[in-house]
Every structure is written in C-alpha cells, then in structure tokens.
PyMOL Python script that loads the backbone (N, CA, C, O; Angstrom):
from pymol import cmd

cmd.read_pdbstr("""\
ATOM      1  N   MET A   1     222.170  70.692 187.255  1.00  0.00           N
ATOM      2  CA  MET A   1     222.302  69.307 186.875  1.00  0.00           C
ATOM      3  C   MET A   1     220.920  68.663 186.889  1.00  0.00           C
ATOM      4  O   MET A   1     220.109  68.909 187.781  1.00  0.00           O
ATOM      5  N   GLN A   2     220.678  67.852 185.903  1.00  0.00           N
ATOM      6  CA  GLN A   2     219.402  67.178 185.751  1.00  0.00           C
ATOM      7  C   GLN A   2     219.373  65.913 186.599  1.00  0.00           C
ATOM      8  O   GLN A   2     220.373  65.199 186.677  1.00  0.00           O
ATOM      9  N   ALA A   3     218.246  65.628 187.231  1.00  0.00           N
ATOM     10  CA  ALA A   3     218.121  64.396 188.023  1.00  0.00           C
ATOM     11  C   ALA A   3     218.166  63.192 187.083  1.00  0.00           C
ATOM     12  O   ALA A   3     217.596  63.220 185.992  1.00  0.00           O
ATOM     13  N   ARG A   4     218.837  62.160 187.513  1.00  0.00           N
ATOM     14  CA  ARG A   4     218.974  60.967 186.683  1.00  0.00           C
ATOM     15  C   ARG A   4     218.025  59.883 187.181  1.00  0.00           C
ATOM     16  O   ARG A   4     217.963  59.590 188.375  1.00  0.00           O
ATOM     17  N   LYS A   5     217.288  59.295 186.242  1.00  0.00           N
ATOM     18  CA  LYS A   5     216.400  58.201 186.591  1.00  0.00           C
ATOM     19  C   LYS A   5     217.208  56.912 186.567  1.00  0.00           C
ATOM     20  O   LYS A   5     218.029  56.703 185.673  1.00  0.00           O
ATOM     21  N   THR A   6     216.980  56.067 187.531  1.00  0.00           N
ATOM     22  CA  THR A   6     217.674  54.793 187.554  1.00  0.00           C
ATOM     23  C   THR A   6     216.661  53.663 187.501  1.00  0.00           C
ATOM     24  O   THR A   6     215.548  53.769 188.016  1.00  0.00           O
ATOM     25  N   VAL A   7     217.076  52.594 186.872  1.00  0.00           N
ATOM     26  CA  VAL A   7     216.249  51.402 186.775  1.00  0.00           C
ATOM     27  C   VAL A   7     216.695  50.457 187.883  1.00  0.00           C
ATOM     28  O   VAL A   7     217.892  50.202 188.018  1.00  0.00           O
ATOM     29  N   PRO A   8     215.766  49.927 188.682  1.00  0.00           N
ATOM     30  CA  PRO A   8     216.167  48.988 189.723  1.00  0.00           C
ATOM     31  C   PRO A   8     216.922  47.786 189.140  1.00  0.00           C
ATOM     32  O   PRO A   8     216.561  47.261 188.087  1.00  0.00           O
ATOM     33  N   ALA A   9     217.961  47.371 189.835  1.00  0.00           N
ATOM     34  CA  ALA A   9     218.825  46.304 189.350  1.00  0.00           C
ATOM     35  C   ALA A   9     218.057  45.013 189.088  1.00  0.00           C
ATOM     36  O   ALA A   9     218.376  44.293 188.142  1.00  0.00           O
ATOM     37  N   HIS A  10     217.056  44.706 189.905  1.00  0.00           N
ATOM     38  CA  HIS A  10     216.342  43.448 189.693  1.00  0.00           C
ATOM     39  C   HIS A  10     215.556  43.452 188.383  1.00  0.00           C
ATOM     40  O   HIS A  10     215.361  42.394 187.785  1.00  0.00           O
ATOM     41  N   LEU A  11     215.103  44.616 187.928  1.00  0.00           N
ATOM     42  CA  LEU A  11     214.425  44.683 186.633  1.00  0.00           C
ATOM     43  C   LEU A  11     215.419  44.483 185.487  1.00  0.00           C
ATOM     44  O   LEU A  11     215.107  43.833 184.489  1.00  0.00           O
ATOM     45  N   LEU A  12     216.609  45.045 185.640  1.00  0.00           N
ATOM     46  CA  LEU A  12     217.645  44.827 184.628  1.00  0.00           C
ATOM     47  C   LEU A  12     218.031  43.347 184.575  1.00  0.00           C
ATOM     48  O   LEU A  12     218.219  42.781 183.499  1.00  0.00           O
ATOM     49  N   GLU A  13     218.146  42.737 185.749  1.00  0.00           N
ATOM     50  CA  GLU A  13     218.492  41.316 185.813  1.00  0.00           C
ATOM     51  C   GLU A  13     217.447  40.461 185.095  1.00  0.00           C
ATOM     52  O   GLU A  13     217.798  39.509 184.399  1.00  0.00           O
ATOM     53  N   ILE A  14     216.176  40.793 185.261  1.00  0.00           N
ATOM     54  CA  ILE A  14     215.108  40.054 184.583  1.00  0.00           C
ATOM     55  C   ILE A  14     215.217  40.225 183.072  1.00  0.00           C
ATOM     56  O   ILE A  14     215.085  39.252 182.329  1.00  0.00           O
ATOM     57  N   MET A  15     215.457  41.448 182.611  1.00  0.00           N
ATOM     58  CA  MET A  15     215.591  41.692 181.165  1.00  0.00           C
ATOM     59  C   MET A  15     216.760  40.914 180.578  1.00  0.00           C
ATOM     60  O   MET A  15     216.647  40.332 179.499  1.00  0.00           O
ATOM     61  N   VAL A  16     217.880  40.904 181.290  1.00  0.00           N
ATOM     62  CA  VAL A  16     219.061  40.168 180.820  1.00  0.00           C
ATOM     63  C   VAL A  16     218.750  38.684 180.754  1.00  0.00           C
ATOM     64  O   VAL A  16     219.111  38.019 179.783  1.00  0.00           O
ATOM     65  N   SER A  17     218.083  38.155 181.775  1.00  0.00           N
ATOM     66  CA  SER A  17     217.729  36.730 181.785  1.00  0.00           C
ATOM     67  C   SER A  17     216.790  36.389 180.639  1.00  0.00           C
ATOM     68  O   SER A  17     216.957  35.364 179.979  1.00  0.00           O
ATOM     69  N   LEU A  18     215.798  37.250 180.401  1.00  0.00           N
ATOM     70  CA  LEU A  18     214.872  37.014 179.293  1.00  0.00           C
ATOM     71  C   LEU A  18     215.584  37.069 177.940  1.00  0.00           C
ATOM     72  O   LEU A  18     215.171  36.408 176.987  1.00  0.00           O
ATOM     73  N   GLY A  19     216.648  37.857 177.866  1.00  0.00           N
ATOM     74  CA  GLY A  19     217.419  37.963 176.632  1.00  0.00           C
ATOM     75  C   GLY A  19     218.447  36.856 176.467  1.00  0.00           C
ATOM     76  O   GLY A  19     219.121  36.786 175.439  1.00  0.00           O
ATOM     77  N   GLY A  20     218.575  35.991 177.468  1.00  0.00           N
ATOM     78  CA  GLY A  20     219.490  34.862 177.350  1.00  0.00           C
ATOM     79  C   GLY A  20     220.852  35.072 177.976  1.00  0.00           C
ATOM     80  O   GLY A  20     221.730  34.222 177.828  1.00  0.00           O
ATOM     81  N   GLY A  21     221.054  36.184 178.675  1.00  0.00           N
ATOM     82  CA  GLY A  21     222.349  36.460 179.293  1.00  0.00           C
ATOM     83  C   GLY A  21     222.402  36.001 180.736  1.00  0.00           C
ATOM     84  O   GLY A  21     221.378  35.702 181.352  1.00  0.00           O
ATOM     85  N   ALA A  22     223.618  35.952 181.263  1.00  0.00           N
ATOM     86  CA  ALA A  22     223.839  35.627 182.671  1.00  0.00           C
ATOM     87  C   ALA A  22     224.216  36.919 183.389  1.00  0.00           C
ATOM     88  O   ALA A  22     225.292  37.468 183.154  1.00  0.00           O
ATOM     89  N   TRP A  23     223.344  37.402 184.253  1.00  0.00           N
ATOM     90  CA  TRP A  23     223.498  38.673 184.948  1.00  0.00           C
ATOM     91  C   TRP A  23     224.759  38.695 185.798  1.00  0.00           C
ATOM     92  O   TRP A  23     225.048  37.731 186.508  1.00  0.00           O
ATOM     93  N   LYS A  24     225.518  39.801 185.730  1.00  0.00           N
ATOM     94  CA  LYS A  24     226.725  39.971 186.539  1.00  0.00           C
ATOM     95  C   LYS A  24     226.660  41.189 187.439  1.00  0.00           C
ATOM     96  O   LYS A  24     227.265  41.180 188.510  1.00  0.00           O
ATOM     97  N   GLY A  25     225.951  42.236 187.049  1.00  0.00           N
ATOM     98  CA  GLY A  25     225.850  43.410 187.905  1.00  0.00           C
ATOM     99  C   GLY A  25     225.822  44.700 187.119  1.00  0.00           C
ATOM    100  O   GLY A  25     225.614  44.713 185.905  1.00  0.00           O
ATOM    101  N   ILE A  26     226.037  45.789 187.843  1.00  0.00           N
ATOM    102  CA  ILE A  26     226.000  47.123 187.231  1.00  0.00           C
ATOM    103  C   ILE A  26     227.324  47.825 187.492  1.00  0.00           C
ATOM    104  O   ILE A  26     227.829  47.834 188.614  1.00  0.00           O
ATOM    105  N   GLN A  27     227.877  48.414 186.434  1.00  0.00           N
ATOM    106  CA  GLN A  27     229.031  49.299 186.598  1.00  0.00           C
ATOM    107  C   GLN A  27     228.467  50.691 186.790  1.00  0.00           C
ATOM    108  O   GLN A  27     227.686  51.165 185.965  1.00  0.00           O
ATOM    109  N   ALA A  28     228.847  51.341 187.851  1.00  0.00           N
ATOM    110  CA  ALA A  28     228.310  52.659 188.186  1.00  0.00           C
ATOM    111  C   ALA A  28     228.633  53.690 187.109  1.00  0.00           C
ATOM    112  O   ALA A  28     229.673  53.617 186.456  1.00  0.00           O
ATOM    113  N   GLY A  29     227.736  54.642 186.935  1.00  0.00           N
ATOM    114  CA  GLY A  29     227.993  55.756 186.032  1.00  0.00           C
ATOM    115  C   GLY A  29     229.002  56.709 186.654  1.00  0.00           C
ATOM    116  O   GLY A  29     229.243  56.673 187.861  1.00  0.00           O
ATOM    117  N   PHE A  30     229.586  57.559 185.824  1.00  0.00           N
ATOM    118  CA  PHE A  30     230.608  58.480 186.314  1.00  0.00           C
ATOM    119  C   PHE A  30     230.755  59.653 185.353  1.00  0.00           C
ATOM    120  O   PHE A  30     230.298  59.599 184.211  1.00  0.00           O
ATOM    121  N   PHE A  31     231.394  60.705 185.829  1.00  0.00           N
ATOM    122  CA  PHE A  31     231.742  61.829 184.966  1.00  0.00           C
ATOM    123  C   PHE A  31     233.159  61.601 184.457  1.00  0.00           C
ATOM    124  O   PHE A  31     234.075  61.355 185.241  1.00  0.00           O
ATOM    125  N   ASN A  32     233.334  61.683 183.132  1.00  0.00           N
ATOM    126  CA  ASN A  32     234.672  61.471 182.571  1.00  0.00           C
ATOM    127  C   ASN A  32     235.520  62.746 182.715  1.00  0.00           C
ATOM    128  O   ASN A  32     235.072  63.735 183.294  1.00  0.00           O
ATOM    129  N   LYS A  33     236.729  62.710 182.189  1.00  0.00           N
ATOM    130  CA  LYS A  33     237.641  63.846 182.357  1.00  0.00           C
ATOM    131  C   LYS A  33     237.174  65.112 181.638  1.00  0.00           C
ATOM    132  O   LYS A  33     237.695  66.200 181.885  1.00  0.00           O
ATOM    133  N   TYR A  34     236.187  64.966 180.744  1.00  0.00           N
ATOM    134  CA  TYR A  34     235.623  66.129 180.046  1.00  0.00           C
ATOM    135  C   TYR A  34     234.334  66.601 180.722  1.00  0.00           C
ATOM    136  O   TYR A  34     233.595  67.419 180.173  1.00  0.00           O
ATOM    137  N   ASP A  35     234.075  66.073 181.923  1.00  0.00           N
ATOM    138  CA  ASP A  35     232.896  66.398 182.711  1.00  0.00           C
ATOM    139  C   ASP A  35     231.605  65.997 182.003  1.00  0.00           C
ATOM    140  O   ASP A  35     230.571  66.644 182.167  1.00  0.00           O
ATOM    141  N   GLN A  36     231.674  64.928 181.216  1.00  0.00           N
ATOM    142  CA  GLN A  36     230.493  64.371 180.562  1.00  0.00           C
ATOM    143  C   GLN A  36     230.067  63.124 181.325  1.00  0.00           C
ATOM    144  O   GLN A  36     230.902  62.334 181.766  1.00  0.00           O
ATOM    145  N   TRP A  37     228.766  62.961 181.472  1.00  0.00           N
ATOM    146  CA  TRP A  37     228.234  61.816 182.203  1.00  0.00           C
ATOM    147  C   TRP A  37     228.285  60.552 181.351  1.00  0.00           C
ATOM    148  O   TRP A  37     227.800  60.541 180.220  1.00  0.00           O
ATOM    149  N   CYS A  38     228.864  59.504 181.887  1.00  0.00           N
ATOM    150  CA  CYS A  38     228.864  58.183 181.266  1.00  0.00           C
ATOM    151  C   CYS A  38     227.880  57.343 182.064  1.00  0.00           C
ATOM    152  O   CYS A  38     228.083  57.094 183.252  1.00  0.00           O
ATOM    153  N   GLU A  39     226.827  56.915 181.413  1.00  0.00           N
ATOM    154  CA  GLU A  39     225.756  56.253 182.160  1.00  0.00           C
ATOM    155  C   GLU A  39     226.151  54.869 182.653  1.00  0.00           C
ATOM    156  O   GLU A  39     227.055  54.245 182.097  1.00  0.00           O
ATOM    157  N   PRO A  40     225.483  54.390 183.685  1.00  0.00           N
ATOM    158  CA  PRO A  40     225.794  53.067 184.219  1.00  0.00           C
ATOM    159  C   PRO A  40     225.612  51.982 183.158  1.00  0.00           C
ATOM    160  O   PRO A  40     224.809  52.123 182.235  1.00  0.00           O
ATOM    161  N   LEU A  41     226.370  50.903 183.307  1.00  0.00           N
ATOM    162  CA  LEU A  41     226.311  49.790 182.365  1.00  0.00           C
ATOM    163  C   LEU A  41     225.798  48.536 183.060  1.00  0.00           C
ATOM    164  O   LEU A  41     226.202  48.217 184.179  1.00  0.00           O
ATOM    165  N   ALA A  42     224.909  47.837 182.384  1.00  0.00           N
ATOM    166  CA  ALA A  42     224.455  46.529 182.851  1.00  0.00           C
ATOM    167  C   ALA A  42     225.445  45.504 182.311  1.00  0.00           C
ATOM    168  O   ALA A  42     225.676  45.438 181.104  1.00  0.00           O
ATOM    169  N   MET A  43     226.031  44.705 183.199  1.00  0.00           N
ATOM    170  CA  MET A  43     227.043  43.723 182.824  1.00  0.00           C
ATOM    171  C   MET A  43     226.423  42.331 182.832  1.00  0.00           C
ATOM    172  O   MET A  43     225.692  41.970 183.755  1.00  0.00           O
ATOM    173  N   PHE A  44     226.725  41.550 181.790  1.00  0.00           N
ATOM    174  CA  PHE A  44     226.197  40.185 181.696  1.00  0.00           C
ATOM    175  C   PHE A  44     227.126  39.343 180.837  1.00  0.00           C
ATOM    176  O   PHE A  44     227.917  39.872 180.056  1.00  0.00           O
ATOM    177  N   ASN A  45     227.026  38.040 180.987  1.00  0.00           N
ATOM    178  CA  ASN A  45     227.869  37.113 180.224  1.00  0.00           C
ATOM    179  C   ASN A  45     227.073  36.433 179.129  1.00  0.00           C
ATOM    180  O   ASN A  45     225.869  36.211 179.255  1.00  0.00           O
ATOM    181  N   SER A  46     227.770  36.108 178.055  1.00  0.00           N
ATOM    182  CA  SER A  46     227.211  35.252 177.022  1.00  0.00           C
ATOM    183  C   SER A  46     227.289  33.822 177.540  1.00  0.00           C
ATOM    184  O   SER A  46     228.364  33.384 177.950  1.00  0.00           O
ATOM    185  N   PRO A  47     226.189  33.085 177.534  1.00  0.00           N
ATOM    186  CA  PRO A  47     226.247  31.711 178.027  1.00  0.00           C
ATOM    187  C   PRO A  47     227.107  30.800 177.144  1.00  0.00           C
ATOM    188  O   PRO A  47     227.670  29.822 177.635  1.00  0.00           O
ATOM    189  N   ALA A  48     227.214  31.107 175.867  1.00  0.00           N
ATOM    190  CA  ALA A  48     227.974  30.256 174.946  1.00  0.00           C
ATOM    191  C   ALA A  48     229.480  30.430 175.092  1.00  0.00           C
ATOM    192  O   ALA A  48     230.225  29.452 175.029  1.00  0.00           O
ATOM    193  N   THR A  49     229.934  31.660 175.286  1.00  0.00           N
ATOM    194  CA  THR A  49     231.376  31.927 175.288  1.00  0.00           C
ATOM    195  C   THR A  49     231.920  32.356 176.644  1.00  0.00           C
ATOM    196  O   THR A  49     233.127  32.287 176.876  1.00  0.00           O
ATOM    197  N   GLY A  50     231.042  32.801 177.545  1.00  0.00           N
ATOM    198  CA  GLY A  50     231.491  33.302 178.832  1.00  0.00           C
ATOM    199  C   GLY A  50     232.004  34.734 178.764  1.00  0.00           C
ATOM    200  O   GLY A  50     232.466  35.274 179.769  1.00  0.00           O
ATOM    201  N   THR A  51     231.929  35.345 177.604  1.00  0.00           N
ATOM    202  CA  THR A  51     232.384  36.713 177.414  1.00  0.00           C
ATOM    203  C   THR A  51     231.514  37.679 178.210  1.00  0.00           C
ATOM    204  O   THR A  51     230.287  37.586 178.173  1.00  0.00           O
ATOM    205  N   THR A  52     232.138  38.593 178.921  1.00  0.00           N
ATOM    206  CA  THR A  52     231.375  39.611 179.650  1.00  0.00           C
ATOM    207  C   THR A  52     231.054  40.754 178.704  1.00  0.00           C
ATOM    208  O   THR A  52     231.939  41.299 178.044  1.00  0.00           O
ATOM    209  N   LEU A  53     229.787  41.107 178.646  1.00  0.00           N
ATOM    210  CA  LEU A  53     229.298  42.151 177.761  1.00  0.00           C
ATOM    211  C   LEU A  53     228.636  43.245 178.591  1.00  0.00           C
ATOM    212  O   LEU A  53     228.336  43.043 179.767  1.00  0.00           O
ATOM    213  N   ALA A  54     228.412  44.388 177.982  1.00  0.00           N
ATOM    214  CA  ALA A  54     227.781  45.501 178.692  1.00  0.00           C
ATOM    215  C   ALA A  54     226.879  46.287 177.749  1.00  0.00           C
ATOM    216  O   ALA A  54     227.153  46.418 176.556  1.00  0.00           O
ATOM    217  N   LEU A  55     225.814  46.796 178.310  1.00  0.00           N
ATOM    218  CA  LEU A  55     224.919  47.718 177.613  1.00  0.00           C
ATOM    219  C   LEU A  55     224.573  48.852 178.565  1.00  0.00           C
ATOM    220  O   LEU A  55     224.447  48.630 179.769  1.00  0.00           O
ATOM    221  N   PRO A  56     224.416  50.076 178.039  1.00  0.00           N
ATOM    222  CA  PRO A  56     223.934  51.163 178.902  1.00  0.00           C
ATOM    223  C   PRO A  56     222.569  50.770 179.474  1.00  0.00           C
ATOM    224  O   PRO A  56     221.744  50.190 178.769  1.00  0.00           O
ATOM    225  N   VAL A  57     222.333  51.084 180.743  1.00  0.00           N
ATOM    226  CA  VAL A  57     221.082  50.657 181.375  1.00  0.00           C
ATOM    227  C   VAL A  57     219.848  51.186 180.644  1.00  0.00           C
ATOM    228  O   VAL A  57     218.795  50.548 180.681  1.00  0.00           O
ATOM    229  N   SER A  58     219.956  52.320 179.993  1.00  0.00           N
ATOM    230  CA  SER A  58     218.806  52.875 179.275  1.00  0.00           C
ATOM    231  C   SER A  58     218.472  52.079 178.018  1.00  0.00           C
ATOM    232  O   SER A  58     217.397  52.259 177.446  1.00  0.00           O
ATOM    233  N   LYS A  59     219.367  51.207 177.582  1.00  0.00           N
ATOM    234  CA  LYS A  59     219.150  50.439 176.357  1.00  0.00           C
ATOM    235  C   LYS A  59     218.855  48.964 176.622  1.00  0.00           C
ATOM    236  O   LYS A  59     218.717  48.186 175.678  1.00  0.00           O
ATOM    237  N   VAL A  60     218.757  48.574 177.879  1.00  0.00           N
ATOM    238  CA  VAL A  60     218.569  47.163 178.205  1.00  0.00           C
ATOM    239  C   VAL A  60     217.115  46.738 178.010  1.00  0.00           C
ATOM    240  O   VAL A  60     216.210  47.202 178.703  1.00  0.00           O
ATOM    241  N   THR A  61     216.923  45.847 177.051  1.00  0.00           N
ATOM    242  CA  THR A  61     215.660  45.126 176.853  1.00  0.00           C
ATOM    243  C   THR A  61     216.052  43.692 176.532  1.00  0.00           C
ATOM    244  O   THR A  61     217.214  43.420 176.228  1.00  0.00           O
ATOM    245  N   ALA A  62     215.112  42.788 176.596  1.00  0.00           N
ATOM    246  CA  ALA A  62     215.413  41.395 176.256  1.00  0.00           C
ATOM    247  C   ALA A  62     215.926  41.310 174.813  1.00  0.00           C
ATOM    248  O   ALA A  62     216.840  40.541 174.516  1.00  0.00           O
ATOM    249  N   TYR A  63     215.331  42.102 173.930  1.00  0.00           N
ATOM    250  CA  TYR A  63     215.739  42.087 172.521  1.00  0.00           C
ATOM    251  C   TYR A  63     217.170  42.594 172.336  1.00  0.00           C
ATOM    252  O   TYR A  63     217.955  41.968 171.622  1.00  0.00           O
ATOM    253  N   THR A  64     217.523  43.726 172.973  1.00  0.00           N
ATOM    254  CA  THR A  64     218.869  44.274 172.781  1.00  0.00           C
ATOM    255  C   THR A  64     219.928  43.375 173.408  1.00  0.00           C
ATOM    256  O   THR A  64     221.037  43.259 172.886  1.00  0.00           O
ATOM    257  N   VAL A  65     219.589  42.740 174.523  1.00  0.00           N
ATOM    258  CA  VAL A  65     220.530  41.800 175.138  1.00  0.00           C
ATOM    259  C   VAL A  65     220.767  40.623 174.192  1.00  0.00           C
ATOM    260  O   VAL A  65     221.912  40.240 173.950  1.00  0.00           O
ATOM    261  N   ARG A  66     219.694  40.055 173.660  1.00  0.00           N
ATOM    262  CA  ARG A  66     219.805  38.915 172.738  1.00  0.00           C
ATOM    263  C   ARG A  66     220.621  39.299 171.498  1.00  0.00           C
ATOM    264  O   ARG A  66     221.479  38.534 171.058  1.00  0.00           O
ATOM    265  N   ALA A  67     220.355  40.475 170.941  1.00  0.00           N
ATOM    266  CA  ALA A  67     221.083  40.924 169.754  1.00  0.00           C
ATOM    267  C   ALA A  67     222.559  41.129 170.067  1.00  0.00           C
ATOM    268  O   ALA A  67     223.417  40.781 169.255  1.00  0.00           O
ATOM    269  N   HIS A  68     222.864  41.692 171.238  1.00  0.00           N
ATOM    270  CA  HIS A  68     224.252  41.942 171.633  1.00  0.00           C
ATOM    271  C   HIS A  68     225.004  40.620 171.817  1.00  0.00           C
ATOM    272  O   HIS A  68     226.154  40.490 171.399  1.00  0.00           O
ATOM    273  N   ILE A  69     224.350  39.651 172.439  1.00  0.00           N
ATOM    274  CA  ILE A  69     224.960  38.336 172.630  1.00  0.00           C
ATOM    275  C   ILE A  69     225.205  37.657 171.286  1.00  0.00           C
ATOM    276  O   ILE A  69     226.277  37.096 171.062  1.00  0.00           O
ATOM    277  N   THR A  70     224.227  37.705 170.400  1.00  0.00           N
ATOM    278  CA  THR A  70     224.355  37.073 169.082  1.00  0.00           C
ATOM    279  C   THR A  70     225.521  37.671 168.296  1.00  0.00           C
ATOM    280  O   THR A  70     226.310  36.941 167.696  1.00  0.00           O
ATOM    281  N   LYS A  71     225.626  38.989 168.301  1.00  0.00           N
ATOM    282  CA  LYS A  71     226.712  39.657 167.588  1.00  0.00           C
ATOM    283  C   LYS A  71     228.066  39.309 168.208  1.00  0.00           C
ATOM    284  O   LYS A  71     229.028  39.036 167.490  1.00  0.00           O
ATOM    285  N   SER A  72     228.138  39.320 169.527  1.00  0.00           N
ATOM    286  CA  SER A  72     229.386  38.996 170.216  1.00  0.00           C
ATOM    287  C   SER A  72     229.810  37.556 169.961  1.00  0.00           C
ATOM    288  O   SER A  72     230.987  37.286 169.721  1.00  0.00           O
ATOM    289  N   ASP A  73     228.856  36.631 170.012  1.00  0.00           N
ATOM    290  CA  ASP A  73     229.177  35.216 169.768  1.00  0.00           C
ATOM    291  C   ASP A  73     229.696  34.998 168.345  1.00  0.00           C
ATOM    292  O   ASP A  73     230.601  34.192 168.131  1.00  0.00           O
ATOM    293  N   ALA A  74     229.125  35.716 167.373  1.00  0.00           N
ATOM    294  CA  ALA A  74     229.594  35.603 165.988  1.00  0.00           C
ATOM    295  C   ALA A  74     231.034  36.120 165.867  1.00  0.00           C
ATOM    296  O   ALA A  74     231.861  35.496 165.203  1.00  0.00           O
ATOM    297  N   LEU A  75     231.331  37.249 166.503  1.00  0.00           N
ATOM    298  CA  LEU A  75     232.696  37.782 166.477  1.00  0.00           C
ATOM    299  C   LEU A  75     233.672  36.840 167.188  1.00  0.00           C
ATOM    300  O   LEU A  75     234.800  36.646 166.736  1.00  0.00           O
ATOM    301  N   PHE A  76     233.233  36.269 168.284  1.00  0.00           N
ATOM    302  CA  PHE A  76     234.062  35.328 169.042  1.00  0.00           C
ATOM    303  C   PHE A  76     234.377  34.103 168.185  1.00  0.00           C
ATOM    304  O   PHE A  76     235.517  33.639 168.161  1.00  0.00           O
ATOM    305  N   GLN A  77     233.375  33.580 167.486  1.00  0.00           N
ATOM    306  CA  GLN A  77     233.566  32.413 166.628  1.00  0.00           C
ATOM    307  C   GLN A  77     234.525  32.735 165.486  1.00  0.00           C
ATOM    308  O   GLN A  77     235.405  31.932 165.176  1.00  0.00           O
ATOM    309  N   ALA A  78     234.368  33.892 164.860  1.00  0.00           N
ATOM    310  CA  ALA A  78     235.257  34.286 163.764  1.00  0.00           C
ATOM    311  C   ALA A  78     236.692  34.425 164.260  1.00  0.00           C
ATOM    312  O   ALA A  78     237.623  33.988 163.584  1.00  0.00           O
ATOM    313  N   PHE A  79     236.881  35.025 165.428  1.00  0.00           N
ATOM    314  CA  PHE A  79     238.216  35.161 165.988  1.00  0.00           C
ATOM    315  C   PHE A  79     238.813  33.796 166.307  1.00  0.00           C
ATOM    316  O   PHE A  79     239.988  33.554 166.031  1.00  0.00           O
ATOM    317  N   THR A  80     238.016  32.903 166.886  1.00  0.00           N
ATOM    318  CA  THR A  80     238.491  31.570 167.237  1.00  0.00           C
ATOM    319  C   THR A  80     238.960  30.812 166.007  1.00  0.00           C
ATOM    320  O   THR A  80     240.007  30.166 166.032  1.00  0.00           O
ATOM    321  N   GLU A  81     238.184  30.890 164.932  1.00  0.00           N
ATOM    322  CA  GLU A  81     238.565  30.199 163.695  1.00  0.00           C
ATOM    323  C   GLU A  81     239.860  30.779 163.127  1.00  0.00           C
ATOM    324  O   GLU A  81     240.739  30.033 162.695  1.00  0.00           O
ATOM    325  N   LYS A  82     239.976  32.086 163.126  1.00  0.00           N
ATOM    326  CA  LYS A  82     241.186  32.726 162.607  1.00  0.00           C
ATOM    327  C   LYS A  82     242.399  32.372 163.460  1.00  0.00           C
ATOM    328  O   LYS A  82     243.469  32.076 162.928  1.00  0.00           O
ATOM    329  N   ALA A  83     242.236  32.402 164.775  1.00  0.00           N
ATOM    330  CA  ALA A  83     243.340  32.061 165.671  1.00  0.00           C
ATOM    331  C   ALA A  83     243.754  30.609 165.479  1.00  0.00           C
ATOM    332  O   ALA A  83     244.945  30.297 165.505  1.00  0.00           O
ATOM    333  N   SER A  84     242.789  29.722 165.289  1.00  0.00           N
ATOM    334  CA  SER A  84     243.098  28.300 165.078  1.00  0.00           C
ATOM    335  C   SER A  84     243.924  28.105 163.808  1.00  0.00           C
ATOM    336  O   SER A  84     244.888  27.340 163.800  1.00  0.00           O
ATOM    337  N   ARG A  85     243.544  28.795 162.742  1.00  0.00           N
ATOM    338  CA  ARG A  85     244.305  28.684 161.483  1.00  0.00           C
ATOM    339  C   ARG A  85     245.733  29.168 161.673  1.00  0.00           C
ATOM    340  O   ARG A  85     246.672  28.550 161.171  1.00  0.00           O
ATOM    341  N   ASN A  86     245.903  30.274 162.397  1.00  0.00           N
ATOM    342  CA  ASN A  86     247.242  30.812 162.609  1.00  0.00           C
ATOM    343  C   ASN A  86     248.101  29.873 163.444  1.00  0.00           C
ATOM    344  O   ASN A  86     249.287  29.704 163.163  1.00  0.00           O
ATOM    345  N   VAL A  87     247.514  29.263 164.464  1.00  0.00           N
ATOM    346  CA  VAL A  87     248.262  28.332 165.305  1.00  0.00           C
ATOM    347  C   VAL A  87     248.658  27.109 164.492  1.00  0.00           C
ATOM    348  O   VAL A  87     249.798  26.651 164.573  1.00  0.00           O
ATOM    349  N   LEU A  88     247.730  26.580 163.714  1.00  0.00           N
ATOM    350  CA  LEU A  88     248.037  25.406 162.887  1.00  0.00           C
ATOM    351  C   LEU A  88     249.123  25.724 161.861  1.00  0.00           C
ATOM    352  O   LEU A  88     249.999  24.895 161.613  1.00  0.00           O
ATOM    353  N   ARG A  89     249.076  26.899 161.270  1.00  0.00           N
ATOM    354  CA  ARG A  89     250.088  27.318 160.299  1.00  0.00           C
ATOM    355  C   ARG A  89     251.446  27.430 160.977  1.00  0.00           C
ATOM    356  O   ARG A  89     252.460  27.052 160.391  1.00  0.00           O
ATOM    357  N   GLN A  90     251.479  27.943 162.196  1.00  0.00           N
ATOM    358  CA  GLN A  90     252.730  28.085 162.930  1.00  0.00           C
ATOM    359  C   GLN A  90     253.335  26.721 163.220  1.00  0.00           C
ATOM    360  O   GLN A  90     254.543  26.544 163.064  1.00  0.00           O
ATOM    361  N   PHE A  91     252.535  25.762 163.633  1.00  0.00           N
ATOM    362  CA  PHE A  91     253.052  24.423 163.908  1.00  0.00           C
ATOM    363  C   PHE A  91     253.507  23.732 162.626  1.00  0.00           C
ATOM    364  O   PHE A  91     254.489  22.990 162.645  1.00  0.00           O
ATOM    365  N   ALA A  92     252.813  23.963 161.519  1.00  0.00           N
ATOM    366  CA  ALA A  92     253.207  23.368 160.258  1.00  0.00           C
ATOM    367  C   ALA A  92     254.562  23.916 159.817  1.00  0.00           C
ATOM    368  O   ALA A  92     255.389  23.174 159.288  1.00  0.00           O
ATOM    369  N   THR A  93     254.793  25.204 160.031  1.00  0.00           N
ATOM    370  CA  THR A  93     256.063  25.828 159.671  1.00  0.00           C
ATOM    371  C   THR A  93     257.191  25.309 160.546  1.00  0.00           C
ATOM    372  O   THR A  93     258.293  25.076 160.049  1.00  0.00           O
ATOM    373  N   GLU A  94     256.946  25.125 161.820  1.00  0.00           N
ATOM    374  CA  GLU A  94     257.976  24.643 162.741  1.00  0.00           C
ATOM    375  C   GLU A  94     258.335  23.180 162.459  1.00  0.00           C
ATOM    376  O   GLU A  94     259.469  22.767 162.701  1.00  0.00           O
ATOM    377  N   ALA A  95     257.393  22.406 161.957  1.00  0.00           N
ATOM    378  CA  ALA A  95     257.632  20.996 161.693  1.00  0.00           C
ATOM    379  C   ALA A  95     258.496  20.775 160.458  1.00  0.00           C
ATOM    380  O   ALA A  95     259.094  19.709 160.310  1.00  0.00           O
ATOM    381  N   GLU A  96     258.571  21.742 159.587  1.00  0.00           N
ATOM    382  CA  GLU A  96     259.344  21.591 158.340  1.00  0.00           C
ATOM    383  C   GLU A  96     260.832  21.697 158.570  1.00  0.00           C
ATOM    384  O   GLU A  96     261.612  21.592 157.623  1.00  0.00           O
TER     385      GLU A  96
END
""", "prot")
cmd.dss("prot")
cmd.show_as("cartoon", "prot")
cmd.util.cbc("prot")
cmd.orient("prot")
C-alpha cells in the first residue's frame, strides 16, 4: 500500500475561505466495497444558498472552490425557479 499524503485541515480551511466558501470540515477517506480508496473530502457551504458542497482534498484550491460554488448556486437557482412555477401551477389548478 502506498503512503497517502494529507493536507493539514487549516490549509484547506484557508483555501475554502479564499474561494468564498464557509468551512465545515473533512469527511474521512475510506476503502469502498471494491477495496478502492475514496479520498477524503473537504466540506464547505455556499454562502448564498447554504448548500453543503464537497471537493476531494487533492483538488481544493481557491479557484476550484469558487467554481464549484458558482456552479452549485446556478443549479440551485434553476431548481428554485422550476419548483416555484410548479407550485404556482398547482395552486392555479386547485383554484379553478
């Protein structure tokens, strides 16, 4: 087995903060049922939506955090708009 390098949590927290996220912690890595290593995940929230997001610790930079938040916020906004239309349509149908 190969030794695994780990990034200190405080450095990950700084990268997440620089990328605009709210640091939540690290999900430990583990071996899945196929005996493959799943690397630890850095967990953080989007400040706009409160959505908890994750990136593999090896991919955490301020840029990747910012890009992940931006993409997630866009998906969240699209879902919110679609859900709002469906709710309004449901109430319009019930009122008839």
